[in-house]
NUVOGU-950314 format. One line per 2 residues: number of its first residue (from 0); their letters; for each residue x, y, z of C-alpha. Coordinates in steps of 0.05 Angstrom, whole numbers, plus 32768, in hexadecimal, padded with zeros to 4 digits. Each point is the difference from the previous one (the first is absolute). Layout:
residues N
NUM	A	X Y Z  ...
end
This chain:
residues 614
0	MR	7B35 8B9E 841A  7FEF 802F 8035
2	TS	7FCF 802D 801C  800C 8036 8028
4	AI	7FD6 800F 8045  7FFA 802D 8037
6	IE	8016 7FD8 8041  8000 800A 8046
8	LV	803F 7FF1 801D  8004 7FF0 8044
10	TL	8027 7FE8 8033  7FF2 7FC5 8032
12	SC	8004 801E 8046  802E 7FC1 801B
14	TA	8031 800F 7FC5  801F 8030 7FD5
16	KY	8028 7FD6 7FD6  7FBE 7FE5 7FDF
18	AA	7FD1 802E 7FEC  7FC4 7FE7 7FD8
20	AF	7FEB 801E 7FCA  7FB0 7FF5 7FE2
22	VV	7FDC 801F 7FC5  7FC4 801F 8018
24	NG	7FBF 8016 7FD3  8011 7FCF 7FCE
26	PS	7FD4 8002 7FC2  7FEF 7FB6 7FE1
28	QS	8028 801C 7FCC  803B 802E 8001
30	SG	8014 803C 7FCF  8045 800E 7FFD
32	IF	803C 8013 7FD6  7FFE 7FB9 7FE7
34	GT	7FAF 7FFF 7FEB  7FD1 7FE0 8026
36	LP	8009 7FBD 801B  7FD2 7FCB 801A
38	NR	7FF7 7FFA 804D  8032 7FC6 8001
40	YV	803E 8025 7FED  7FF2 8030 803A
42	RR	7FFE 7FF4 804A  7FCB 801F 8031
44	SS	7FFD 8004 8047  7FC8 7FEF 8025
46	CA	8019 8000 803D  7FD7 802A 803E
48	SS	801D 8035 801D  802D 7FEF 803E
50	SS	8020 801F 803A  8045 7FE6 8000
52	RL	8001 8027 7FBC  8025 803B 7FFA
54	HV	7FF0 802E 7FC0  8041 8019 7FEF
56	ME	7FEE 8019 7FAF  7FDB 7FF7 7FC2
58	KA	8030 8002 7FC6  7FEC 7FD4 7FBC
60	ID	802E 7FCC 7FEA  7FFC 7FC4 7FDB
62	KR	7FE2 7FC7 8016  7FF3 7FC2 7FEA
64	TG	7FEF 7FC2 8005  801F 7FB2 7FF4
66	IS	7FD6 7FF5 7FBF  8017 8049 7FE8
68	YL	8042 7FE1 7FFC  7FEE 7FCA 7FC9
70	PE	8005 8003 7FB8  7FC1 7FF7 7FDA
72	ET	800E 7FBA 7FED  8005 7FEB 804A
74	IA	7FC5 8021 8018  7FDB 7FDF 7FC1
76	RM	8010 7FC1 801E  7FEF 8014 803A
78	EK	7FBE 800C 7FF1  7FF7 7FBB 7FE2
80	GG	802C 7FD6 8032  7FEC 7FD4 803E
82	PI	7FD8 8013 803A  802C 801D 802E
84	EK	801F 802C 7FBE  7FB4 801C 7FEA
86	HK	7FFD 8010 8051  8041 802D 7FF1
88	FK	7FDE 801B 7FC5  7FC0 8016 8021
90	KD	8020 802A 8034  8048 8004 8006
92	PT	8022 7FDA 803F  8029 803E 8014
94	AA	7FBD 8022 8017  8007 7FD8 803E
96	FD	8035 8029 8014  7FCA 803B 8015
98	DV	7FC1 7FD2 8006  8019 7FD7 8038
100	YS	7FF5 8042 802C  7FB7 8008 7FE2
102	FA	7FEC 7FBB 8016  801B 7FFD 8043
104	AA	7FE0 804C 8009  7FC0 7FE4 7FEA
106	IR	8005 7FBD 8028  8013 8028 803E
108	SG	7FBD 8032 7FF8  7FD6 7FC6 7FF7
110	EM	7FEE 8012 7FB8  8012 7FBC 7FE6
112	DW	8021 7FBD 800E  803A 7FDC 7FE4
114	KD	7FCC 7FD1 7FE8  7FE3 8035 7FD4
116	LE	8048 800A 7FD9  8000 7FF0 7FB5
118	AG	801E 7FBD 7FF6  8030 8020 7FD0
120	DL	801B 802C 803A  7FF4 7FD0 803C
122	DF	802B 7FC4 7FE3  802A 8024 7FC8
124	RL	8009 8055 8000  8010 7FEC 8051
126	KW	803F 7FDE 7FF2  8020 803C 7FE0
128	VG	8004 801E 8045  801C 7FBC 8019
130	LL	7FBB 7FE9 8026  7FE5 7FBB 7FE7
132	HR	7FBD 7FF1 8018  7FFF 7FBA 8027
134	GK	7FB6 7FEE 7FE9  8001 7FBD 8006
136	RT	801C 7FFA 8049  7FF9 8042 801D
138	PG	7FCA 8028 7FDA  8009 8049 8003
140	RF	8045 7FF6 801B  803A 800E 7FD3
142	MM	8051 7FEE 8002  8029 8045 7FF8
144	RM	8043 7FF8 7FDD  803D 8026 7FFE
146	KI	803B 8013 7FDB  803F 7FFE 802B
148	PN	803B 7FFD 7FC9  803B 7FD6 800F
150	GI	7FD0 7FE8 8047  801C 8032 8027
152	VN	7FD2 8016 803E  8011 802A 8041
154	SD	7FDF 7FF5 8041  7FD2 8038 7FF9
156	QM	7FE5 7FDF 7FC0  7FF8 7FB5 8025
158	RF	7FD7 8029 803D  7FD1 8020 7FCC
160	YA	7FE9 7FC4 7FE1  7FF3 7FE2 8045
162	KS	7FD4 803B 8009  7FD8 7FFE 7FC5
164	VE	7FF0 7FB6 8005  7FF6 7FFF 8049
166	PY	7FBF 801F 7FFF  7FDC 7FBC 7FD5
168	GP	801C 7FCA 803F  802C 7FD0 7FFE
170	DI	7FE6 7FC6 7FCD  7FFD 8034 7FC8
172	GV	8026 8037 800D  8042 7FE8 7FF7
174	ID	8045 800E 7FD9  8023 7FD6 7FCE
176	IT	8044 8001 7FDA  7FFC 7FF5 7FBC
178	TR	802C 7FD0 7FCF  8011 804D 7FDC
180	QN	801F 801D 8040  7FC0 801D 800A
182	IQ	7FC8 8010 8034  7FB6 7FEF 8000
184	MR	7FCD 801B 8036  7FC3 7FD3 8008
186	GV	7FB7 8015 8018  7FFF 8045 7FED
188	AL	7FC4 8024 7FF3  7FF7 8028 7FC8
190	ED	7FDE 803C 802A  804A 7FFD 8029
192	AP	802B 7FFB 7FBA  8011 804F 7FF9
194	TI	8016 8009 8045  8030 7FC3 7FF1
196	ID	8019 801D 7FC4  8009 8049 8014
198	GL	8027 7FE0 8039  802E 7FD8 7FD9
200	HA	800C 8033 7FD3  8013 8029 8040
202	LN	8030 7FC8 800D  801F 7FFC 7FB5
204	QT	7FD9 7FC8 7FE8  7FC6 7FF2 7FD5
206	SL	7FCD 7FCF 7FEE  7FF2 8018 7FB6
208	QS	800A 7FDA 7FC5  8012 7FBE 8031
210	AL	7FC5 7FD2 7FE1  7FE4 7FE4 7FB6
212	DN	801B 801D 7FC4  803E 8026 801B
214	VR	8049 7FF7 800A  8005 7FDC 8042
216	NV	8033 8010 803C  8042 8006 7FE8
218	VG	802C 7FC6 801C  804A 800C 801D
220	SP	8034 7FE4 8028  7FED 7FFD 8046
222	LA	8054 7FFC 8014  8006 8045 7FD5
224	GI	8034 8024 801C  800F 7FD2 8036
226	DD	8016 7FC4 7FD8  8052 7FEA 7FF9
228	QE	7FF1 7FE3 7FC2  7FD2 8044 7FE7
230	MV	800F 8002 7FB5  7FC4 8039 7FF8
232	DT	7FE1 8023 802E  7FB8 7FF9 7FE7
234	RD	7FE1 8033 8036  7FFF 8043 7FDA
236	IC	7FEB 7FDF 7FB9  7FC3 7FDE 801F
238	EG	7FF0 804A 8019  800F 8015 7FBC
240	IN	7FD3 7FC9 7FE2  7FC7 800D 8032
242	DL	7FFD 804B 7FF2  7FFE 7FF4 7FB0
244	IS	7FC7 7FCF 800E  7FD1 8025 8036
246	LD	801C 8048 8007  7FD7 802F 7FCF
248	PV	802B 8033 7FD8  7FC9 8030 7FFB
250	TG	7FE6 800A 8041  803D 7FE4 8029
252	TR	7FD8 7FD3 8027  7FF3 7FB6 800E
254	GN	7FD1 7FDE 7FC5  8026 7FFC 7FBC
256	PV	7FCA 8002 7FC2  8042 7FF6 7FD2
258	WG	8000 7FB7 8014  7FB2 7FFC 801F
260	NL	7FE8 7FD5 7FC4  802C 7FCA 7FF6
262	PR	7FE6 7FB9 7FDB  8011 7FE0 8040
264	KF	8028 7FFB 803A  804C 8009 7FF8
266	NV	803E 7FE4 803A  8040 8020 8002
268	AI	8033 7FE1 802A  804A 801A 8005
270	SG	8034 7FD1 8018  803E 8022 8028
272	SR	8032 7FBC 8000  8005 7FBC 7FE9
274	DD	7FCC 7FE4 8038  7FC4 801D 7FD3
276	FA	7FE1 8015 803F  7FC4 8020 7FD1
278	HT	7FF3 7FC6 7FD6  8006 801C 7FC3
280	HI	7FF0 7FBF 7FD8  7FB9 800C 8013
282	ND	7FF1 8043 7FF7  7FF5 802C 7FB7
284	IG	8042 802A 8005  8039 7FD9 801D
286	LQ	8040 8024 8013  803C 7FD2 8010
288	PN	8040 8027 8012  8032 7FE9 7FD8
290	VH	8048 8027 7FE9  800C 8015 7FC0
292	AT	8035 7FD1 7FE4  8026 8039 7FDB
294	TG	7FFB 803C 8023  7FF7 7FE2 804D
296	QM	7FC7 8031 8001  7FC4 7FDF 8035
298	GF	7FC0 7FFB 7FE0  7FC9 7FCE 7FF1
300	NV	7FF0 7FC6 7FDC  7FB9 8002 7FEA
302	VL	7FCC 7FC5 8002  7FB3 800A 7FEE
304	GG	7FBE 7FE3 8003  800A 7FD5 803C
306	YI	7FB4 7FF7 801E  7FD0 7FC6 802C
308	SI	7FB9 7FFF 7FEA  7FC4 7FD1 8002
310	KR	800F 7FF9 7FBD  804B 7FFB 7FF6
312	AA	803E 8009 8022  8038 801A 7FD9
314	ES	8046 800D 8016  8023 803B 7FE2
316	VD	8028 8005 7FC5  803E 801C 7FEF
318	GN	7FF8 803C 7FE3  8041 8001 7FDA
320	MW	8009 8052 8024  8032 801A 8032
322	IP	7FF5 8043 8020  802A 802A 8031
324	AD	7FEC 7FF7 804C  7FF1 804D 8006
326	RN	7FC1 8022 8009  7FEE 8022 7FC3
328	SV	8016 7FBE 7FCE  7FD6 7FE0 802F
330	YT	7FCD 802D 7FFD  7FFA 8012 7FBB
332	FC	8008 7FAD 7FEF  7FC1 7FF8 802B
334	EA	7FD4 8033 7FDC  8010 7FED 7FC6
336	IF	7FE4 7FBC 800B  7FC1 8018 8024
338	RI	7FF1 8031 7FC5  800A 7FC0 7FC6
340	FR	7FD2 7FCF 8036  7FCF 8039 800E
342	DE	7FF5 800C 7FBC  8004 7FC1 7FD4
344	GE	7FF5 7FCD 803B  7FC2 7FCF 7FF7
346	RK	7FC3 8027 8016  7FC8 7FC0 7FED
348	DR	8019 7FBC 8023  8020 8015 8046
350	QK	8020 7FC7 8001  802B 800D 7FC8
352	AR	8009 804B 8016  803E 7FF9 8025
354	LM	8047 8016 7FE7  8019 7FBB 7FED
356	WL	7FC3 7FFA 7FC6  8017 8043 7FE0
358	VE	804A 7FE0 800A  7FF2 7FBA 7FDE
360	KH	7FCC 802B 7FCC  8044 8024 7FE7
362	GV	8039 7FD6 8011  8035 8016 802E
364	EE	802D 801C 7FD1  7FBF 802D 7FE0
366	FK	7FF0 800A 8040  8045 801F 8014
368	AK	8000 802C 7FBE  7FC5 801A 8016
370	VV	8013 801E 8044  8044 800E 7FE7
372	AE	7FD2 802F 7FD4  7FD2 8019 802E
374	VE	8042 800E 802E  8025 802A 7FC7
376	SY	7FC0 8028 7FF9  8006 8024 8048
378	DR	8048 8016 7FF2  8017 7FF3 8041
380	GL	8043 7FE0 7FF5  7FF4 7FBD 8013
382	KI	801E 7FC9 7FD1  7FE3 7FBC 8001
384	EN	8036 7FC0 7FF8  8000 7FBD 7FFB
386	HQ	7FF6 7FD4 8035  803F 7FF7 8026
388	PR	8028 7FC4 8016  7FE2 7FE1 8042
390	PT	802E 7FE1 803B  800B 7FB6 7FF5
392	DE	801F 7FF8 8049  7FDB 7FDC 8032
394	FV	7FCF 802B 802E  7FD7 7FF0 8037
396	RR	7FCD 8027 8010  7FF9 8020 8046
398	NL	7FD2 7FFC 803F  7FE2 8040 800B
400	LG	7FE0 7FEC 8046  802C 7FF6 8043
402	VH	8036 8037 8009  8038 800E 7FD1
404	PQ	803A 8039 7FFE  7FFB 802F 7FD7
406	PQ	8035 802D 7FDB  7FFB 8035 802F
408	EG	8032 7FF4 803F  7FD0 7FE1 8036
410	LM	7FC6 800B 7FE3  7FD4 7FB6 7FF6
412	RC	7FC1 7FF1 7FD6  7FC9 7FDA 8024
414	GI	7FCE 7FDD 7FDD  7FBF 7FED 801E
416	LI	7FC7 7FD1 7FF3  7FBF 8017 7FFE
418	PC	7FD6 7FBC 7FEC  7FE1 8003 7FBD
420	GR	8011 804D 8003  7FBC 8013 802C
422	FS	8002 8031 803A  7FD3 8009 8034
424	VA	7FF6 804C 8018  802A 7FEA 8040
426	EA	8035 7FE4 7FD6  800A 8036 7FD3
428	RQ	8004 802C 8037  8033 7FD7 8028
430	VA	802D 7FFE 7FBA  7FF5 8050 8005
432	DL	8020 7FFC 803A  8037 7FD6 7FF9
434	AD	8014 802A 7FC6  8000 8038 801F
436	KY	8033 7FE3 8037  802B 7FE3 7FD4
438	SG	7FFB 800F 7FBA  7FF7 804E 7FFE
440	GE	7FB8 7FF0 7FF0  800C 7FDA 7FC1
442	IR	7FDA 7FC5 7FE3  8014 7FDA 7FC0
444	LT	7FCC 7FCF 7FE4  800B 7FC4 7FDE
446	VE	7FE2 7FD9 7FC3  8003 7FCC 8032
448	QN	7FD5 8026 8026  802E 8009 8042
450	II	801B 803F 8018  8051 8010 800B
452	LP	800E 8034 8035  8041 801C 7FE0
454	NV	8035 8027 8022  8003 7FDF 8042
456	KE	8037 8008 8023  8024 7FC9 8015
458	TD	8001 800A 8049  7FB7 8001 7FFC
460	VE	7FED 7FBD 7FE0  7FFD 7FDB 8042
462	AL	7FD0 802F 801B  7FE1 7FF3 7FBB
464	RA	7FFA 7FC0 800C  7FE7 7FFA 8043
466	EP	7FC2 8031 7FF1  7FBB 7FE2 8012
468	AL	7FE8 800F 7FC0  8029 7FCF 7FE7
470	NG	8001 7FCC 802D  7FC9 7FD6 8029
472	DS	7FBA 7FF5 7FDD  8015 8039 7FCB
474	RM	7FF4 7FEB 7FB8  803E 802F 7FF0
476	KL	8048 7FDF 8006  803D 8018 7FF6
478	SP	801E 7FBB 7FF6  7FD1 7FD6 7FE0
480	GR	7FF9 7FB7 7FE8  8015 7FEF 7FB5
482	IE	7FB4 7FF4 7FEF  7FDD 8033 8022
484	GN	8034 802B 7FFB  7FF4 8003 7FAF
486	LV	7FB6 8004 7FF6  7FD4 8024 7FCE
488	SC	7FB9 8005 7FF6  7FCC 8028 7FDB
490	TG	7FC2 8021 8023  7FD9 7FBD 7FFA
492	AQ	7FB7 7FF2 800E  7FFB 802D 8040
494	FC	7FF7 8036 7FD1  800B 7FF3 7FB7
496	GL	7FC0 7FEE 7FDA  8024 7FD0 7FC8
498	AL	802E 7FD6 8039  7FE5 7FB6 8004
500	VE	8024 7FFC 804B  801C 8022 8036
502	TK	8047 800A 7FF4  801F 802F 803A
504	QN	7FE9 7FDB 803D  8003 7FB6 7FE0
506	AE	8049 8013 7FE7  801A 8018 8051
508	RV	7FE3 7FCA 8018  8018 7FC7 7FCD
510	AN	804D 8021 800D  7FFB 8001 8045
512	KL	7FF1 7FAE 7FFE  803A 7FF5 7FC9
514	EA	8026 801F 8032  7FF2 7FCF 8034
516	LV	8003 7FC1 7FCE  8041 800D 7FD9
518	NV	8041 8022 7FFA  8019 801A 7FC4
520	PR	803E 800E 7FE1  7FF9 8041 7FE2
522	DI	7FCA 8036 8003  7FBC 7FE1 7FD2
524	RM	7FD2 8037 7FE5  7FBC 7FEF 8003
526	HW	7FC9 802E 7FDF  7FB8 7FFB 800B
528	TG	7FCE 8014 7FD1  7FB7 7FFC 8001
530	CP	7FEC 7FF4 7FB1  801F 8007 7FBF
532	NS	800E 803F 7FFB  8038 7FF3 802F
534	CG	800F 8044 801C  8029 7FD5 8037
536	QA	802E 7FEC 7FC8  7FF9 7FB6 8007
538	QA	802D 7FED 7FC6  8042 8027 801A
540	AD	7FF9 7FDE 803F  8028 7FBB 8011
542	IG	7FBA 7FEB 8012  7FC3 8027 7FE9
544	IM	7FBC 7FF2 8022  7FC4 800E 7FCA
546	GA	7FB7 8000 8017  7FE0 7FCD 7FD3
548	PA	7FC5 7FD6 8003  800B 7FBD 8026
550	RR	7FCF 7FC5 8016  8005 7FD7 8032
552	ED	7FD9 7FC5 8013  7FC8 8004 8036
554	PE	800A 7FCA 8035  7FB5 7FF6 800F
556	TG	7FE1 8002 7FB5  804F 7FE6 7FDC
558	KK	7FEF 802F 7FD0  8028 8039 7FE1
560	KA	7FFB 8046 8016  8018 8042 7FEE
562	VP	8031 801C 803C  802E 8038 7FFA
564	GC	8040 7FED 7FDF  803D 801D 7FDE
566	NI	8036 7FEA 7FC2  804A 7FF9 8011
568	FV	8034 802A 7FD6  8047 7FE2 8013
570	GG	8046 8019 7FEF  7FF7 804A 7FED
572	EI	8040 8030 800B  800D 8042 800C
574	GE	803E 8029 8000  8033 8008 7FBE
576	TG	7FE9 7FBB 7FE4  7FB9 800C 8016
578	HL	7FC5 7FDA 7FD9  7FB9 7FEC 8005
580	SL	7FE4 7FB5 800F  7FCC 8000 7FCD
582	VP	7FDC 7FBC 8005  7FE2 7FE9 8045
584	AM	802C 7FCB 801D  7FB8 7FE7 8029
586	KG	7FB7 8019 7FF7  7FC0 7FF7 8027
588	IP	8027 7FF0 8042  7FCD 8006 803A
590	LE	8015 8040 8027  7FF1 7FE2 8041
592	DE	8047 7FF6 8033  7FF3 7FBD 8001
594	TL	8007 7FF3 7FB9  8026 803C 7FEA
596	IP	8033 8006 8030  8018 7FAF 7FF2
598	VI	8005 8017 7FB2  8030 803B 8013
600	VD	802E 7FD9 8029  800F 7FC7 7FD1
602	IL	800A 803F 7FCA  8037 801E 8031
604	KE	8017 7FB7 800D  8006 7FF2 7FBC
606	RF	8010 8042 7FD9  8024 8026 803C
608	GA	8024 7FCF 8028  7FD2 8005 8047
610	TD	800A 7FD4 802F  7FD2 7FEA 8040
612	KV	8008 8027 803F  800E 7FDD 803F
end
């Protein structure tokens, strides 16, 4: 379905690249060459005029909403679907691309307060512009999530993040690296959002379509282009998929309604080496580099359906598919699966609205046949073959932290610990300064919530080691311990209303105490997650701490009372042999240090060969 609408094509003064197209004077129904369409098929802007916009031209173009790309059968299932589907049916969430400007202007002018927003806008549709209301912990404040394909940022962008959150104070104005090589800014006020969005676009980034029922940040290899064991450079491929997801093919602007109405979130990970730094086994689409056994061509074996949620944690399954490792092939392949998932995925029970359930509904071979047929209908020359034999020789996953040589002569990659991925404003600026001084301004994010400075001259390494930002009382380290250097943590109760416990502060404190108590013979990956949704991926960790109910005896009354607690998972693996630990090894452990730390020490000794420090 289409509608022809008169729009103003306006260019934000901060950038010519990201023009914003808005429908004006849109009626409740729009008549055009395709007939009269209900308002759910037409996106109309209610944005207030702004001096930051330069009117360039008016012209008629086809402008569609996310729902307009859905088949009638899918729309009928939406209408009868769960609460979020009904919210999306009532008002297309891609309207938020424009409406965020109207809301912010009205709040700034005093015409409304954030509390006046409809619940559907506040708690759901604003997520399409990357704004997630943290109503339970910080009412009226939002977390803003980016889209950063392959996790590569620069010093200017890092300083912009710091500048954006600085007005909100050190308690809530912070920056987090996520488990998808991404950035989240915290404490954002809705009235400031358009300024931040425009600033991001000026820096060639966007926050649009980064949350809820969208394809999330595309994860790639943090060593892309600087790895002596690289099989595929993932950078261009990740950029291609990011454009497929979030670049409107009609207007050339960020915010793509084609993929703006999925049944649920969708994760893509593209690995560049046998290390699988992208963690393909817990993504909806996982691409694992593998040479074709007959032709010798480099390509990807495909795994499907991996995800972790409150009701189910599922490792990906082999899709029995191999595709060439080039941008067109991956773009075409992903587009085919996105289309199938968008139109055929579950719309009533959100717990079953992930790709795995669709794969299981059809079976791997039948699902593969659907993908092959979809790809062939595009006629772009992609031939999907059966999966290729994987390497069988032993391979040890490499470390991303510390100093390591690159294949480029005289250059080093330097991995720096950012404990639990949390930056203060000052720390973000320190990292930007280090990047300018040592890595040409480039900063790589990892799914372990740390950073890599690439292309550091070997002759500059000792100077980097001596930087005050990485020494003394600084939280950031170039050579961290084997426990503290491998922390991963979700947001926790500080900001997330679902979390049962605080995670980041507890994780950092406990890790530091463990470093003082024991020696371990290898890196120990410890993941903290505040609730069973497991955003901290506890099941993938050597030791996973998941917030849970616990009880402890009250010394005064002798009665058991509820206290913050956790369940502990042991034995998850990552890399090319990655698998999840699905059953907690221990349940209901009180979170207080006096109880939890001895339990973890025992696990470290019994399972990982730890010994007491003298």
